N, CA and C atoms as an extended XYZ file, in Angstrom:
354
Properties=species:S:1:pos:R:3:atomname:S:1:resname:S:1:resid:I:1 pbc="F F F"
N       145.591       11.514      -37.390 N   MET     1
C       144.733       12.663      -37.133 CA  MET     1
C       145.585       13.864      -36.728 C   MET     1
N       145.108       15.048      -37.088 N   TRP     2
C       145.690       16.291      -36.574 CA  TRP     2
C       144.924       16.616      -35.296 C   TRP     2
N       145.623       16.611      -34.178 N   ILE     3
C       144.985       16.820      -32.877 CA  ILE     3
C       145.592       18.036      -32.192 C   ILE     3
N       144.733       19.000      -31.869 N   MET     4
C       145.174       20.182      -31.137 CA  MET     4
C       145.255       19.849      -29.653 C   MET     4
N       146.367       20.200      -29.031 N   VAL     5
C       146.513       20.062      -27.588 CA  VAL     5
C       146.155       21.418      -26.982 C   VAL     5
N       145.081       21.426      -26.202 N   SER     6
C       144.596       22.656      -25.577 CA  SER     6
C       144.744       22.540      -24.073 C   SER     6
N       145.361       23.542      -23.492 N   GLY     7
C       145.532       23.552      -22.048 CA  GLY     7
C       145.882       24.950      -21.594 C   GLY     7
N       145.975       25.144      -20.298 N   PRO     8
C       146.315       26.464      -19.786 CA  PRO     8
C       147.722       26.869      -20.206 C   PRO     8
N       147.890       28.129      -20.509 N   TYR     9
C       149.225       28.691      -20.740 CA  TYR     9
C       149.446       29.822      -19.746 C   TYR     9
N       148.618       30.841      -19.794 N   ARG    10
C       148.785       31.970      -18.866 CA  ARG    10
C       148.015       31.790      -17.574 C   ARG    10
N       147.183       30.763      -17.477 N   SER    11
C       146.410       30.521      -16.252 CA  SER    11
C       147.312       29.930      -15.178 C   SER    11
N       147.017       30.291      -13.949 N   SER    12
C       147.807       29.810      -12.820 CA  SER    12
C       146.918       29.054      -11.846 C   SER    12
N       147.241       27.776      -11.578 N   PRO    13
C       146.442       27.039      -10.594 CA  PRO    13
C       146.554       27.638       -9.198 C   PRO    13
N       147.651       28.340       -8.929 N   ALA    14
C       147.851       28.953       -7.607 CA  ALA    14
C       146.919       30.144       -7.406 C   ALA    14
N       146.544       30.808       -8.497 N   SER    15
C       145.618       31.931       -8.365 CA  SER    15
C       144.635       31.877       -9.529 C   SER    15
N       143.560       31.068       -9.360 N   PRO    16
C       142.570       30.934      -10.421 CA  PRO    16
C       142.092       32.305      -10.908 C   PRO    16
N       142.080       32.450      -12.219 N   GLY    17
C       141.710       33.736      -12.805 CA  GLY    17
C       142.881       34.681      -12.916 C   GLY    17
N       144.004       34.321      -12.266 N   GLY    18
C       145.192       35.164      -12.316 CA  GLY    18
C       146.108       34.768      -13.452 C   GLY    18
N       147.066       35.609      -13.717 N   VAL    19
C       148.017       35.366      -14.788 CA  VAL    19
C       149.256       34.685      -14.213 C   VAL    19
N       149.679       33.613      -14.863 N   ALA    20
C       150.831       32.848      -14.407 CA  ALA    20
C       152.121       33.629      -14.621 C   ALA    20
N       153.078       33.394      -13.738 N   ASP    21
C       154.407       33.973      -13.944 CA  ASP    21
C       155.145       33.151      -15.003 C   ASP    21
N       156.338       33.602      -15.366 N   ALA    22
C       157.106       32.957      -16.433 CA  ALA    22
C       157.374       31.485      -16.127 C   ALA    22
N       157.649       31.177      -14.881 N   GLU    23
C       157.919       29.796      -14.488 CA  GLU    23
C       156.690       28.906      -14.679 C   GLU    23
N       155.525       29.395      -14.284 N   GLN    24
C       154.284       28.626      -14.438 CA  GLN    24
C       153.927       28.477      -15.913 C   GLN    24
N       154.128       29.532      -16.700 N   ARG    25
C       153.859       29.432      -18.144 CA  ARG    25
C       154.743       28.363      -18.770 C   ARG    25
N       156.004       28.304      -18.349 N   ALA    26
C       156.922       27.286      -18.875 CA  ALA    26
C       156.443       25.885      -18.496 C   ALA    26
N       155.961       25.704      -17.260 N   ARG    27
C       155.429       24.399      -16.838 CA  ARG    27
C       154.183       24.047      -17.639 C   ARG    27
N       153.306       25.035      -17.841 N   ASN    28
C       152.088       24.792      -18.614 CA  ASN    28
C       152.426       24.379      -20.043 C   ASN    28
N       153.355       25.075      -20.663 N   LEU    29
C       153.744       24.752      -22.032 CA  LEU    29
C       154.424       23.385      -22.099 C   LEU    29
N       155.238       23.070      -21.102 N   ALA    30
C       155.891       21.757      -21.070 CA  ALA    30
C       154.853       20.639      -21.005 C   ALA    30
N       153.801       20.835      -20.229 N   ALA    31
C       152.738       19.819      -20.136 CA  ALA    31
C       152.066       19.611      -21.491 C   ALA    31
N       151.815       20.703      -22.216 N   MET    32
C       151.213       20.576      -23.542 CA  MET    32
C       152.176       19.883      -24.506 C   MET    32
N       153.458       20.229      -24.435 N   ASN    33
C       154.441       19.607      -25.320 CA  ASN    33
C       154.612       18.121      -25.026 C   ASN    33
N       154.553       17.731      -23.751 N   GLU    34
C       154.648       16.318      -23.394 CA  GLU    34
C       153.458       15.538      -23.941 C   GLU    34
N       152.272       16.117      -23.842 N   ALA    35
C       151.083       15.471      -24.409 CA  ALA    35
C       151.207       15.376      -25.928 C   ALA    35
N       151.733       16.425      -26.545 N   ALA    36
C       151.914       16.433      -27.997 CA  ALA    36
C       152.890       15.340      -28.424 C   ALA    36
N       153.939       15.143      -27.654 N   LEU    37
C       154.904       14.095      -27.970 CA  LEU    37
C       154.238       12.717      -27.930 C   LEU    37
N       153.422       12.489      -26.914 N   ALA    38
C       152.713       11.208      -26.816 CA  ALA    38
C       151.780       11.012      -28.013 C   ALA    38
N       151.101       12.075      -28.422 N   LEU    39
C       150.232       11.989      -29.605 CA  LEU    39
C       151.043       11.683      -30.856 C   LEU    39
N       152.182       12.347      -30.996 N   PHE    40
C       153.056       12.109      -32.143 CA  PHE    40
C       153.498       10.650      -32.191 C   PHE    40
N       153.900       10.143      -31.050 N   ARG    41
C       154.364        8.747      -30.985 CA  ARG    41
C       153.234        7.762      -31.249 C   ARG    41
N       151.999        8.208      -31.097 N   ALA    42
C       150.833        7.370      -31.404 CA  ALA    42
C       150.422        7.512      -32.877 C   ALA    42
N       151.181        8.291      -33.633 N   GLY    43
C       150.921        8.415      -35.061 CA  GLY    43
C       150.121        9.624      -35.489 C   GLY    43
N       149.894       10.551      -34.579 N   HIS    44
C       149.114       11.750      -34.882 CA  HIS    44
C       150.031       12.943      -35.174 C   HIS    44
N       149.434       14.011      -35.692 N   VAL    45
C       150.136       15.281      -35.880 CA  VAL    45
C       149.598       16.230      -34.810 C   VAL    45
N       150.388       16.485      -33.770 N   PRO    46
C       149.917       17.371      -32.703 CA  PRO    46
C       150.148       18.837      -33.066 C   PRO    46
N       149.187       19.663      -32.699 N   ILE    47
C       149.266       21.107      -32.921 CA  ILE    47
C       149.007       21.798      -31.590 C   ILE    47
N       149.852       22.763      -31.251 N   ILE    48
C       149.654       23.565      -30.036 CA  ILE    48
C       149.627       25.022      -30.475 C   ILE    48
N       148.499       25.677      -30.265 N   GLY    49
C       148.354       27.069      -30.682 CA  GLY    49
C       149.410       27.981      -30.100 C   GLY    49
N       149.766       27.753      -28.850 N   VAL    50
C       150.778       28.581      -28.192 CA  VAL    50
C       152.108       28.498      -28.939 C   VAL    50
N       152.467       27.291      -29.373 N   ASN    51
C       153.744       27.118      -30.066 CA  ASN    51
C       153.763       27.819      -31.418 C   ASN    51
N       152.612       27.959      -32.033 N   VAL    52
C       152.529       28.669      -33.311 CA  VAL    52
C       152.512       30.181      -33.074 C   VAL    52
N       151.824       30.604      -32.039 N   ALA    53
C       151.636       32.035      -31.792 CA  ALA    53
C       152.835       32.728      -31.142 C   ALA    53
N       153.551       32.051      -30.258 N   LEU    54
C       154.616       32.717      -29.502 CA  LEU    54
C       155.699       33.364      -30.368 C   LEU    54
N       156.166       32.742      -31.442 N   PRO    55
C       157.177       33.434      -32.264 CA  PRO    55
C       156.649       34.742      -32.871 C   PRO    55
N       155.384       34.764      -33.247 N   LEU    56
C       154.801       35.996      -33.790 CA  LEU    56
C       154.673       37.058      -32.706 C   LEU    56
N       154.270       36.621      -31.518 N   ILE    57
C       154.150       37.552      -30.388 CA  ILE    57
C       155.522       38.114      -30.037 C   ILE    57
N       156.537       37.272      -30.070 N   GLU    58
C       157.889       37.740      -29.794 CA  GLU    58
C       158.314       38.801      -30.814 C   GLU    58
N       157.992       38.579      -32.085 N   ALA    59
C       158.346       39.541      -33.133 CA  ALA    59
C       157.557       40.839      -32.990 C   ALA    59
N       156.303       40.728      -32.575 N   ALA    60
C       155.439       41.904      -32.474 CA  ALA    60
C       155.578       42.641      -31.150 C   ALA    60
N       156.029       41.938      -30.126 N   GLY    61
C       156.098       42.517      -28.788 CA  GLY    61
C       154.971       41.971      -27.929 C   GLY    61
N       155.248       41.828      -26.645 N   GLU    62
C       154.295       41.223      -25.705 CA  GLU    62
C       152.931       41.913      -25.707 C   GLU    62
N       152.885       43.188      -26.004 N   ARG    63
C       151.590       43.883      -25.992 CA  ARG    63
C       150.661       43.370      -27.090 C   ARG    63
N       151.201       42.609      -28.058 N   ALA    64
C       150.397       42.032      -29.140 CA  ALA    64
C       149.841       40.658      -28.775 C   ALA    64
N       150.037       40.214      -27.534 N   PHE    65
C       149.602       38.879      -27.116 CA  PHE    65
C       148.128       38.652      -27.442 C   PHE    65
N       147.265       39.548      -26.987 N   ASP    66
C       145.821       39.366      -27.192 CA  ASP    66
C       145.435       39.477      -28.663 C   ASP    66
N       146.150       40.270      -29.393 N   GLU    67
C       145.878       40.425      -30.830 CA  GLU    67
C       146.158       39.128      -31.592 C   GLU    67
N       147.157       38.380      -31.136 N   ILE    68
C       147.649       37.231      -31.903 CA  ILE    68
C       147.211       35.880      -31.334 C   ILE    68
N       147.323       35.687      -30.029 N   MET    69
C       147.196       34.345      -29.442 CA  MET    69
C       145.878       33.647      -29.793 C   MET    69
N       144.771       34.152      -29.350 N   MET    70
C       143.523       33.419      -29.552 CA  MET    70
C       143.040       33.453      -30.998 C   MET    70
N       143.161       34.566      -31.716 N   PRO    71
C       142.754       34.488      -33.125 CA  PRO    71
C       143.523       33.421      -33.906 C   PRO    71
N       144.816       33.311      -33.649 N   LEU    72
C       145.610       32.304      -34.347 CA  LEU    72
C       145.252       30.899      -33.864 C   LEU    72
N       145.113       30.723      -32.562 N   SER    73
C       144.755       29.410      -32.022 CA  SER    73
C       143.397       28.951      -32.534 C   SER    73
N       142.433       29.850      -32.557 N   LEU    74
C       141.101       29.474      -33.037 CA  LEU    74
C       141.101       29.183      -34.531 C   LEU    74
N       141.948       29.858      -35.294 N   ALA    75
C       142.076       29.544      -36.720 CA  ALA    75
C       142.650       28.140      -36.899 C   ALA    75
N       143.569       27.746      -36.027 N   LEU    76
C       144.138       26.405      -36.096 CA  LEU    76
C       143.103       25.328      -35.776 C   LEU    76
N       142.163       25.642      -34.900 N   VAL    77
C       141.094       24.695      -34.575 CA  VAL    77
C       140.418       24.215      -35.853 C   VAL    77
N       140.191       25.150      -36.765 N   ASP    78
C       139.476       24.817      -37.996 CA  ASP    78
C       140.259       23.863      -38.894 C   ASP    78
N       141.550       23.701      -38.651 N   ARG    79
C       142.400       22.823      -39.468 CA  ARG    79
C       142.628       21.446      -38.834 C   ARG    79
N       142.177       21.268      -37.596 N   CYS    80
C       142.449       20.032      -36.869 CA  CYS    80
C       141.222       19.128      -36.836 C   CYS    80
N       141.485       17.837      -36.614 N   ASP    81
C       140.428       16.837      -36.588 CA  ASP    81
C       139.818       16.640      -35.207 C   ASP    81
N       140.600       16.918      -34.168 N   ALA    82
C       140.162       16.661      -32.802 CA  ALA    82
C       140.988       17.512      -31.850 C   ALA    82
N       140.588       17.478      -30.583 N   CYS    83
C       141.247       18.260      -29.537 CA  CYS    83
C       141.543       17.364      -28.344 C   CYS    83
N       142.711       17.541      -27.758 N   LEU    84
C       143.043       16.929      -26.476 CA  LEU    84
C       143.090       18.060      -25.468 C   LEU    84
N       142.122       18.105      -24.563 N   ARG    85
C       142.041       19.172      -23.552 CA  ARG    85
C       142.716       18.673      -22.296 C   ARG    85
N       143.809       19.338      -21.903 N   ILE    86
C       144.556       18.931      -20.713 CA  ILE    86
C       144.595       20.069      -19.707 C   ILE    86
N       145.032       19.737      -18.501 N   GLY    87
C       145.292       20.751      -17.487 CA  GLY    87
C       144.044       21.310      -16.833 C   GLY    87
N       144.277       22.380      -16.116 N   GLY    88
C       143.223       22.990      -15.325 CA  GLY    88
C       142.484       24.088      -16.060 C   GLY    88
N       141.916       25.008      -15.288 N   PRO    89
C       141.100       26.070      -15.866 CA  PRO    89
C       141.871       26.928      -16.866 C   PRO    89
N       141.212       27.229      -17.970 N   SER    90
C       141.796       28.084      -18.998 CA  SER    90
C       140.692       28.554      -19.925 C   SER    90
N       140.458       29.846      -19.944 N   THR    91
C       139.435       30.402      -20.821 CA  THR    91
C       139.753       30.111      -22.283 C   THR    91
N       141.014       30.295      -22.674 N   GLY    92
C       141.405       30.063      -24.063 CA  GLY    92
C       141.250       28.608      -24.470 C   GLY    92
N       141.728       27.682      -23.636 N   ALA    93
C       141.606       26.255      -23.946 CA  ALA    93
C       140.144       25.843      -23.991 C   ALA    93
N       139.333       26.429      -23.112 N   ASP    94
C       137.896       26.127      -23.134 CA  ASP    94
C       137.247       26.646      -24.416 C   ASP    94
N       137.689       27.801      -24.908 N   GLN    95
C       137.167       28.319      -26.175 CA  GLN    95
C       137.532       27.386      -27.327 C   GLN    95
N       138.759       26.898      -27.326 N   GLU    96
C       139.182       25.969      -28.377 CA  GLU    96
C       138.323       24.706      -28.339 C   GLU    96
N       138.194       24.104      -27.154 N   ALA    97
C       137.415       22.869      -27.016 CA  ALA    97
C       135.955       23.099      -27.421 C   ALA    97
N       135.399       24.226      -27.045 N   ALA    98
C       134.006       24.527      -27.400 CA  ALA    98
C       133.831       24.612      -28.914 C   ALA    98
N       134.815       25.147      -29.586 N   ARG    99
C       134.734       25.260      -31.049 CA  ARG    99
C       134.761       23.873      -31.705 C   ARG    99
N       135.563       22.971      -31.148 N   PHE   100
C       135.554       21.600      -31.653 CA  PHE   100
C       134.183       20.966      -31.435 C   PHE   100
N       133.671       21.089      -30.222 N   ARG   101
C       132.366       20.488      -29.912 CA  ARG   101
C       131.261       21.064      -30.792 C   ARG   101
N       131.312       22.364      -31.052 N   ALA   102
C       130.278       23.021      -31.851 CA  ALA   102
C       130.216       22.489      -33.280 C   ALA   102
N       131.328       21.946      -33.749 N   THR   103
C       131.365       21.410      -35.107 CA  THR   103
C       131.324       19.885      -35.116 C   THR   103
N       131.049       19.279      -33.957 N   GLY   104
C       130.895       17.839      -33.872 CA  GLY   104
C       132.189       17.044      -33.890 C   GLY   104
N       133.311       17.743      -33.719 N   ARG   105
C       134.594       17.028      -33.679 CA  ARG   105
C       134.928       16.656      -32.237 C   ARG   105
N       135.651       15.531      -32.067 N   PRO   106
C       135.893       15.044      -30.708 CA  PRO   106
C       136.822       15.929      -29.888 C   PRO   106
N       136.531       15.950      -28.595 N   VAL   107
C       137.400       16.572      -27.603 CA  VAL   107
C       137.723       15.478      -26.593 C   VAL   107
N       138.986       15.086      -26.543 N   TYR   108
C       139.419       14.039      -25.639 CA  TYR   108
C       139.811       14.666      -24.306 C   TYR   108
N       139.389       14.030      -23.215 N   GLY   109
C       139.669       14.544      -21.888 CA  GLY   109
C       140.975       14.060      -21.297 C   GLY   109
N       141.649       13.168      -21.995 N   GLY   110
C       142.927       12.646      -21.540 CA  GLY   110
C       143.590       11.868      -22.642 C   GLY   110
N       144.873       11.625      -22.507 N   LEU   111
C       145.612       10.899      -23.542 CA  LEU   111
C       145.017        9.528      -23.818 C   LEU   111
N       144.570        8.863      -22.789 N   ALA   112
C       144.016        7.510      -22.959 CA  ALA   112
C       142.790        7.514      -23.865 C   ALA   112
N       142.134        8.665      -24.011 N   ASP   113
C       140.936        8.759      -24.852 CA  ASP   113
C       141.268        8.934      -26.328 C   ASP   113
N       142.479        9.393      -26.637 N   ALA   114
C       142.872        9.631      -28.032 CA  ALA   114
C       143.232        8.301      -28.690 C   ALA   114
N       142.821        8.111      -29.935 N   PRO   115
C       143.088        6.840      -30.613 CA  PRO   115
C       144.573        6.486      -30.631 C   PRO   115
N       144.881        5.308      -30.115 N   GLY   116
C       146.245        4.799      -30.152 CA  GLY   116
C       147.202        5.371      -29.128 C   GLY   116
N       146.784        6.371      -28.358 N   ALA   117
C       147.676        7.015      -27.388 CA  ALA   117
C       147.557        6.339      -26.026 C   ALA   117
N       148.601        6.543      -25.208 N   ARG   118
C       148.602        5.985      -23.841 CA  ARG   118
C       148.702        7.080      -22.831 C   ARG   118
């Protein structure tokens, strides 16, 4: 299965609703990448919208973040079979998960819920 890993990137657990600093963003992305690795090892193709969008944002400049991040991530939702929603509060990750649910595709709440994953 192609499974999107959705989780907070710019959200900060230290200040709900606030924007994470570079260190917190790196931790958030690492958590998504670790989940993606587990999915890969279980035989799935993991997709992380942030990993697809960041190179484009880097090329366009940080001010293009809103222009690129969610439109690209939501377009990727349409190509995936399921979603693994990890981490804490995140408006973007919640939008991704909602789009999966709206089309009847599964949203797993943890790795143990994904087929074959631990």
